[in-house]
N, C-alpha and C positions, 0 to 999 in steps of 0.2 A: 566511382573508383574504376570501373571496367574501363572507362575510356582512358585513364593514366595507366591503368595495367597494359593495355594495348599500344600505347605510346612507348612504353618502358620495352615492350617485347619487340618493338619495331627497332628503337635503338641499339638493343641486344644484337639483333640479327645484322642490321646495317654495320655494326663494328664487327661482325663475322664475315662481311664481305658479301652480304646479300644485297641485291637490287630490288627496288620497288617496282611495281608495274600498275598502272591504273586499270588495266585490263584483266579481269579475272580469267578469261579465256588464254592469256598469255602466260599465267602463273603456273610454276613449278611446285609452289607449296602455297597452301591457302590455310589460315588459322581462323578459326570461329571463336571469337570470344563471348561466353554465353553467361545468361544471368538466370538465377531460379527464385527471384522474390515472388514473382507472381506467375500463375498458370499461363496466361496469355502469352508471355514472352517465351516461355518453354515450348507451347504449342507451335509458334512461329519458327522456332530453331528446328523442332522436330521436322516441320515441313520442308526447310531449307537443306536438310541432310539428304534428302532424296534427289536434290538438284545436282550433288557432287556426282551422282552415277554418270549422268550425261557428259559432265566435263572431263570424267577420267575415260570415258569411251573414247573421246577426243583426242586425250592428253594421257596416255598410259604412264607417263612418269610423275603425274600429278600425286603429291602427297597431301592429305588433309588431316589436320589436327583440330580436336575439340579441346578448347581450353577454358578456364574460369570456373563458375559456381556450379553450372551443370555438370560439368567434367569431375568436380569434386563430389557431387552427390549422387551421380549414377555410375561413376567409375567404369568397371569391366563390362556393366550391362550395355554400354554403348558400343564396346568394341564387339562383343557377341551378337548384338542386335542389328548392327549396321556395318556391312563389309566395306562400305565407302570411307569409312574412318581408320585411318592408320595408327594414330594415336590419341590418347587422352591425357590431359594435363591439368591438374588442380591449381589454384591461385598460389599456394604455397611453393610450387614447384616449377615456376615459369622460368626460371633461370636455366633449367634443364632442358628446354626446348631444343637447341641445336643438337644436343646429343640424342634426343627423341628423334629429331629429322634423320639423323645420320642411322640410327638404330633401325628405322622404318626401310631407309635405302638398302642397307646389308639385309634386312630380313626379306626384302622384295628379290634381291639378286641372288639370294639363297646362299651367301657367304657366311652366314652365322645363323643360330638356332636360338630361339627364345629371346630374342631382341627385346629389350626393355620398352614396351609400347604403352605402357600405365604409369603414371607418375602422379600419386595423390597422398603420398605418405608425409607430408610435411605440413599438415593442418595447423599445427600451434608452432610451427619452427619460425625462424626470423624472416622478415620481410624478403622474399626471394630476389627482388629487383633492387636492393639497397644500394648498390654503386653504380646503377644505371641511371644518369643524371640527364639523358636525351630529352630535349623538348623540341618538337616541330614549331614552326612558325616563329614569329618575334613579338606577339602582341600580349597573348594571354598564356599562363602556364599552370599546370595542375602539380601539386606536390603532395605525396602520400605522406604522412606523419606517423599514423598508426593503421593497424588493421585489425579486424576481429571484434567481437563485441562479448561482454561479461553479462550484459542484462539478458533475461530469457523470457523475452516475450513471446506468449504462447503461440502466435500466427507466424513466427519469424524463423526462417531458415536459415539467416544468417552465421549463427553460431555453429551451426554443422556444415557449413561451406567454407566460412572464413576463420573458425576457431576463436579461441580466447582473444582478448586484448593484448596486443603487443605493440610497443611504440619505438619509433627509430630513435637513436642518440641525438641529443639536439645538435652536437657538433656536425653530423653529418647531413642534418636538415640544414643547418646554417652555411655549409659548404655549397650545397645545392642553391640555396638561395643567393648566395653571392656570385655563383655562375650566372644565374637568371638575371641578377642586377648588371652583371657586367655585359650582358647581351642586350639589355635595354627592355626587358619586357615591364609592362606597365599594370598588368593586373594579374595577381596570383591567388590561386585558391587552394587553400589547405584542405586535404581529405582524410577523411576517416570515418568508419561506422558511427563512432562517437568520439569526436575530438576532443570532448570535454574529458574524456578518460585518458588523456595523454599524459604519459610519464609512470604508468604502471609497469612494474618490472625492471625498470632501469636502474642502474647502480648509481647514477646522479639524481639528486634531489631537485626535481624539476616538474611542473605541471604545465597546463596548456596556458595560463594567463602569463606564467614565466617565459614560456616559449614565444609568445607574442611579444614580449618586451625585449626578448633578445634579438628576435627577427627585426625590430623596429631599430635597436640599435646597432646591428651588423649591416643591415641593408635599408638605410633610409631614403634612398634614391627610387626605391620601388614606389609608385604613388599609390597603389591600391592592393590591400590584402584582404582576403576574404576567407570564409571557412564553412564546412558543412561535413557532417550532420551533427547536431547536438541533441543531447537527452534531457528532458526536463529535469530529471532527478539531479543531473550534474551542472545544470546551468545555475549560475549564482551572481550574487552582488560584484564580486571580483572580476568576472567575465564582463558584466555590462560597464564597469567603470573603465577597464581597459579599452572597450570599445569607444567610450566617450573620449579617452585621454590620449590614445595613440593614434597619430596623424594618419598613418596608413591604413588603418583598420577600418574597413567600411560599416556603415551603420546599417547592416542587414542582419537579421536573425531568423534563420530556419529552425523552427523548433516545432517537430510534430507532437500533436496532441492525441491523434487517432480516433479519439471519441469525446463526447461531453458528458457522459453519464457514468458515475462513480461505478455503478454495477457493470458495466461493459469492462471499463478500465480494470477492474479487479480481474475479471476473467482473462483479460488480455496479459495480466501481470506487467503492467506499464510501471509499477511503482510510484506512481504521483497520482494524486486526486484532481478532480475538477478545479476545487477551491486551492490547491497548491499551484495548478497552472496559471490560474487567473491572477494570483498574487505574483507570480514570477512575471508575466506579462506587464502587470501594473509597475512593477519595479524597474523592468526593462525600458517602458516608456516615458518613466520620469527621470532615468539617469541618461537615456538616449533620445532626447527630444528630436522628433522627426525621422527616427530610426524606422526602417521598414521590417515587417513581420509576415513570414510566410509560413506554413504548416503542410502537414499531412493528415488526411482523414480516411478512415475505413467506415463503410457502411454495409450493414447485412452481416455483421460477426454473429457466431453462433449464440442464440439466445437473446439477441437485440430485440426488444420490444419497441412498439410505437412510442411508448412514453420514452424509453432510453433514446430512440433517435431524435425525438423532439427535443432532448435535453441536448444533443449534439448540435441540433440545427440553431436551438437558442445562443450556444456557445459562440457558434460562427458568428450569429448576428451581433452578438454582444462585444466580440473582440474586434469584429471588421477587419479580418486579416487584409494583407494587401494582395496575396494570392494564395492559391492552396491547390496540391494535389489530391485528388478525391477519388478513391479506389473502391470498387466492390470486392468484398470478401471472396477470396478463393482458395480452398483447402490446400495445404502444401504438405507431400508425403514427408514423414519424419517429424513434424511439428507437435508439439502437445495438443494444440488446439484441434486437431484432426480427430481426437477423441471426442470433442464436444459435438461432434457432428455438424451438419451444415443445414439447419432447419428454416432458415428464412429463404422462401421461394425467390427464384430468379426474377420474376416480375416484380416483386416487392423490393429486391435489391436495387433494381432500375429505378423505381419509383422514387426511392430515398436518395439514390444518387442524383437524379435528375433536380429533386427538390434542393439537395444541398449545392449543388452546381448554381442554381439559379439564385440561391442567397448569395454565395461568394461572387458571383458575377455582379451582383447589385452592390456589394461591399466594396468589390476592387474599383467599381466605375465611380462611386462615391469619394473613395480616397484618391483617385486620380484625378477627378474633376476639382478636387481642392486644390491641384497644383497649377489650373489654369490661370495664366497671368504671372505666375512665377518663372524665375529664372534659375536653371538647374545645370550643373557640370555634368558633361556628357562626354564619355570615351567612345568614339567612333569606331566599329569593328568591321564593317562591311557594306556593300551595296545592296540595295534592295534588288529583288529579283526582276521587277518589272521595269524600272526605271533607274538607269545608271547615274542620274543626276539627284539621286534621294539616297539617304545614307542611315544605317541603322547602328544604334550604339545603346550603351547603358549608363545609368546613372550610379552614383555610389551606393545607391540602395536597390540597384540591381532592376530598376525598371527599364523597360524597353522604350525607346525613343526613336522617332524617325523624322528626319529633317533634311531640306533640300539644300544643295550647294553647287556652286559653278566651277568647283576644282575637287579634286580627290582630298578628302578629308580624313582617311582611314589611319587610325593610330594617334588622332589628335584629341586633345581634351579641349571642348569648346563650350561656351556658355549657351544654351538654348532657352528660349522664351517659350513656355508651353501654351499653345493656342487652342488645342482640342483635344479629344480623347476619341480613340476607337478600339472597342473592347478593352484590352489589357494593354494597349500601346498609346504612349503619348506622343502627339504630333506638335511640331513646334519650328521656330524660326531662328536663324544664327543672327 
């Protein structure tokens, strides 16, 4: 969602007469969109903040704004501890950025006192970029349909940085989708912390499956429609049926499980059990034959024993996900799990991480090798970095494919016969 927020802010500023520059040294305004989900991301950001001091020495007019989830989490502390920062803006206040820039300019010139340099007071407000339908490029588009999360997983900072679940009206989304269709986009991703929670709080009676049906009816010329992320508790038979029946909806489900032991899931407050998850996966694969399945795992959660981890490892081997994001637990300030301590040693987290990665790599390889000799539809998106005659694309199941061609095939849907597998990439021939 940060990527879409950045694109929305880009559109907002372009509409106000700002111009982009590819060179940070030439910029008079730098906005740093931040993430608080994991400690590693935060540490990278803190490291970058110091770099702005040198930029400001070369360009005294430079204004620096920190936006996004870290801005919401740390607020005024960022301003107090980092003189390089001119203003801080949370996800719910992004539409105020032009005014924050003007306030920073006036404050610097001394023409006003007490300029508003902090905007984090709309945590649970309406989506702040509701009416900004700007999309860069012309091939793939991102569309926010909701924001926030009502689930309270103990490790997760999202409810504290994105607020409760709020949904955009279906008509506003459909209007944006119509504009996307008119511009000829071919692959659209619907975004939300929990897309399956779509519809909560709206005056209209609509849920996520109904939204998918309305999008199919209103914009049938868009070839591919995807969505991310789903919560297992809210994924259900109607969703899987819609994925099977609606032509534009791609057969790819990202369904984070996080752990395979009920004991760990309970401490995480995931609101589902191992058995529930496996039943949902069985139903998905029965209703959407050939559909791909991806997930998230966290290893080393507080109190995770070797037995707990082995249950997670066994679940990964049993399900055979197409791919997975696997993370080592890192305590997040303000989250309930902080009170549980961090009792799994770093070297043990690393060992478990490597073991689960190895199991997942084997599963990905097995599922990809099963496609050798098959012909799959690929939307080509770019050239490879090393060879301008080789192109990268995605299947409907979001598998990465590389194939050669003697002409530019970016933006085309082409059948590719899979001939080999390299890690998680399929290699094929036109």
